[in-house]
C-alpha positions as a Markdown table, in Angstrom:
| # | Residue | x | y | z |
|---|---|---|---|---|
| 1 | Met | 0.0 | -0.1 | 0.0 |
| 2 | Ile | 0.8 | 3.6 | -1.2 |
| 3 | Thr | 2.0 | 5.6 | 1.7 |
| 4 | Val | 0.1 | 9.8 | 2.2 |
| 5 | Gln | 4.0 | 10.9 | 1.9 |
| 6 | Glu | 4.4 | 8.5 | -1.7 |
| 7 | Leu | 1.4 | 10.0 | -2.9 |
| 8 | Leu | 2.5 | 13.0 | -2.9 |
| 9 | Lys | 5.6 | 13.0 | -4.1 |
| 10 | Ala | 4.3 | 11.0 | -7.4 |
| 11 | Ala | 1.7 | 14.2 | -7.7 |
| 12 | Gln | 4.5 | 16.5 | -7.9 |
| 13 | Asn | 5.9 | 15.0 | -10.9 |
| 14 | Leu | 2.2 | 15.5 | -12.6 |
| 15 | Ser | 0.8 | 18.4 | -14.3 |
| 16 | Leu | -1.4 | 20.9 | -12.9 |
| 17 | Arg | -3.5 | 20.7 | -14.3 |
| 18 | Asp | -3.6 | 16.2 | -13.6 |
| 19 | Gln | -2.8 | 17.2 | -9.7 |
| 20 | Ile | -6.1 | 19.0 | -9.9 |
| 21 | Leu | -8.1 | 16.4 | -11.6 |
| 22 | Leu | -6.3 | 13.7 | -8.2 |
| 23 | Ala | -7.7 | 16.2 | -6.3 |
| 24 | Ser | -10.9 | 16.3 | -7.7 |
| 25 | Gln | -11.2 | 12.6 | -7.6 |
| 26 | Leu | -9.7 | 12.0 | -4.1 |
| 27 | Met | -12.4 | 14.4 | -2.5 |
| 28 | Gln | -15.5 | 12.3 | -4.6 |
| 29 | Tyr | -13.6 | 9.2 | -3.2 |
| 30 | Val | -13.9 | 10.5 | 0.2 |
| 31 | Ala | -17.4 | 12.2 | 0.0 |
| 32 | Gln | -18.9 | 8.9 | -1.2 |
| 33 | Glu | -16.7 | 6.5 | 1.8 |
| 34 | Thr | -18.3 | 9.7 | 3.8 |
| 35 | Gln | -21.6 | 9.0 | 3.0 |
| 36 | Ser | -21.3 | 5.0 | 2.8 |
| 37 | Val | -19.8 | 5.1 | 6.4 |
| 38 | Ala | -22.7 | 7.6 | 7.6 |
| 39 | Ala | -26.1 | 5.6 | 6.1 |
| 40 | Glu | -24.0 | 2.0 | 7.6 |
| 41 | Ala | -23.8 | 4.2 | 11.5 |
| 42 | Ser | -27.3 | 5.2 | 10.5 |
| 43 | Ala | -28.7 | 1.9 | 9.9 |
| 44 | Gln | -27.2 | 0.0 | 12.8 |
| 45 | Thr | -28.7 | 2.9 | 15.1 |
| 46 | Leu | -31.8 | 2.1 | 14.0 |
| 47 | Ala | -31.9 | -1.4 | 14.4 |
| 48 | Glu | -30.1 | -1.0 | 17.9 |
| 49 | Asp | -32.7 | 1.5 | 19.2 |
| 50 | Pro | -34.7 | 0.1 | 21.4 |
| 51 | Leu | -37.5 | 2.5 | 20.7 |
| 52 | Val | -38.4 | 1.7 | 17.3 |
| 53 | Gly | -41.9 | 0.0 | 16.5 |
| 54 | Leu | -42.6 | 0.9 | 20.5 |
| 55 | Phe | -45.9 | 3.5 | 19.2 |
| 56 | Ser | -46.3 | 1.2 | 16.5 |
| 57 | Gly | -49.9 | 0.6 | 17.9 |
| 58 | Ser | -53.8 | 0.7 | 16.3 |
| 59 | Pro | -54.6 | 3.8 | 14.0 |
| 60 | Glu | -57.9 | 3.8 | 16.4 |
| 61 | Leu | -54.9 | 4.3 | 19.8 |
| 62 | Ala | -53.1 | 6.6 | 17.7 |
| 63 | Thr | -56.5 | 9.3 | 16.4 |
| 64 | Arg | -57.7 | 8.6 | 20.2 |
| 65 | Ala | -54.6 | 9.4 | 22.6 |
| 66 | Glu | -55.4 | 12.5 | 23.5 |
| 67 | Glu | -59.2 | 11.4 | 24.5 |
| 68 | Ile | -57.4 | 7.8 | 26.3 |
| 69 | Leu | -55.3 | 10.6 | 28.6 |
| 70 | Gln | -57.6 | 12.7 | 29.4 |
| 71 | Gln | -59.6 | 9.4 | 30.7 |
| 72 | Glu | -56.8 | 8.1 | 32.8 |
| 73 | Ile | -55.7 | 11.0 | 34.3 |
| 74 | Gly | -59.8 | 11.5 | 35.0 |
| 75 | Leu | -59.3 | 8.2 | 36.7 |
| 76 | Asn | -56.3 | 9.4 | 38.8 |
| 77 | His | -57.2 | 12.0 | 40.3 |
């Protein structure tokens, strides 16, 4: 594997146009890798999150949530 210093030394022998092209390609590669790593981390977070699916109840529960909550508060007081 080539080291960063070896890559920089080799790049110095390139024309300015080729140096710019190489830098552009490296930036694109880094951007793709960064997006890939971020997507993997996000997927792992969702898979490991114990709250995912916690609120998957019936549609009735979702539409009557406030009414149910008021009933519960009324029963406790």
